[in-house]
N, C-alpha and C positions, 0 to 999 in steps of 0.2 A: 336443406343445408342450412348448417345452424348460421342465426345473423353473425355477422362482426359487429365484437368490440370497439366502443370509439379508442383511438389509441393517444394521448398526451404526450409532449416534449418528454416528461419525466420518463414515460413508457420506453423509447428511442433510446435515454442517455444510460436508462437501465440495461436495456439489451446491448445494446453496446459495450454496456461493462462489461456483462455475460459473457461477453465474443469476446472480447479482447481478455481475457482470463483465458478463455478458450484456444482462443485461435491466434491473439495477438494482434499488432494492429493494422497489419497488412489485411488480415484476417475483417476489421468489422467493414464492411462494404454495404449496402442500402439492400441490395438484396439478400443478403443471409440477414439484415434484422430484418425486413420485409415479412420473409420466411420463417421465420424466432417466432414475430407477431403475428402469422395469420394475418396479413393486411396487405394490401397493393404499396408499391411505391409512392405513389401520388401521395399517399399518406405521411409521407416522411418531407416531401413538399412542402404542407403545410404546415407543418411546427418547425423545420430550415432550410437555409435556400442551401445550401450545397453540405457535401461532407467535411468540408475544416470548419466550420461553425457546429456539428456537429461532437467533431474531434473537439475544439476549444470547453464546448461544454463535459465533455468526459474528463477534460487534463481538471475543470473545476472539480466537475464530482467528484475525482481520486483522491486531489491535494487535499478538499475536505475532510475525507473520510480517514485519508493517512496523516492527518491532523490532529483539525478537530476531533472526531469522534473519534479516534485510535488513544489518540491523550486524556479523555473526558471519561474512557469504558476502563483504562490502565489506574487511571488517577483514583476514580469510586469511591467505595468507602474506605480507603482504605489511606495511612497515612506511614506507614511504613515504607522506605526508601528499595526496600529488596524485594518484598509482595508488588512493588510497583514496577520494579525492572523485570520480574518473573512474566506475570501481567502483560506489559509489549510483548515478550517474547514470544505466550503465546498468540496474542492479539497478531502478529504480526508473521507468525506458520500458517495460522487461517487465510492472512491474505495475500500470501506467498504468489499465488498463482499472478495474480492481478497487477502485483507491484514485478514480480517479473521478468512480466508482459512492458510494462510502464518502464525500466529500464531498459530495455531491452529498445523499445522507441525512443528513447531519448539517445538512445546510442548517434541518432541520424535526425533527429526530431529538433532543432532547439528552443521549440515548447515546451514540449513533452521534458528537456535536459533544465530546463527552468524549474518545473512545478517539482521536478525528484529533486533536484538541490533545496530547493525550497520547504520541499517537507520534510528532506535529512535536514536541514539546520534547525529547522523547530524539536527534530525526535531527538539529536544528540543534544542539544540543550536541556530538555529535561532529561534524559540521562545522567546524562552529567551532573545537574543538580541533582538527582536522585543519589549517586556517589557523593557529591560533595555531603548529603545529606549521611552519610554509610564513613563517613570520617578522611577523604580521599582531598589529595588537595586541589587542588584550582584545575594543573597542568595535570598532573597525574587522571585526573578527572576528564581531563577534556580528551589522551589522550586514548586510555579506558572506551569512554565513550564510543570513539570513534572503532576500533576493533569490535567492541562488542557488534557492532548496526555490521560491520563487513564481517564477522562473524556471520550475523544473523542471514543477512542477503547471498551470503557465498551458499548457506548452509540450503536455501533453494535455486541456485542459479545449477548446483552441480547435480547429475543426476542422478535420479533413487532418492526412499525416503529418509529423513535423517529422524534420526531418535530420540524420543525425547527424553531420555536417560541421556545421550549426548549432547542436548542442548542445557541439560540440567548441569550437568560434569563442568563444560564450557564455559555457563557462567559463573561457579565456584571457583574455577583457576582466575579467571578476571575481576573477583570479587576478593580475591585473599591478597591479604596486606603481602607490600614488599618484601621478599626473600621467605616468604611463606609458604 
């Protein structure tokens, strides 16, 4: 029998994050996570008082990734607003499974709803700033930012895979000047 490796609090949170993306919030159980990590449930209680504490930590991890890490990656080394929007769109597709699970969880959990709302506001502000950098006025930039976010979220809430060509075409449409 192979010796068990010691699991950290971070390991449990990461396992919960992966399980959230795979099975949704209700699939994040102590038993499922222990099996995923190859440890006993007792290890969980070394790091967390209960499942709600783990779920709060999971929300914090998601909010950090969804805002700080995502925007840092999107901003990267380019000042071009159009390229930044393409990067945000591509990163959104990558995190689609966990983002979808978070939004479904937010429908019945106030803490998840608050985290999603906060992350969306940060992202909308950045998207609107990119649009303003492309010459759109404040109100128009805000509306287009909201439409972009709704199109992206709707894309992974709908069954089936979205085409990258469709995503690019959607971006083109939303970046077209009024009347164009």
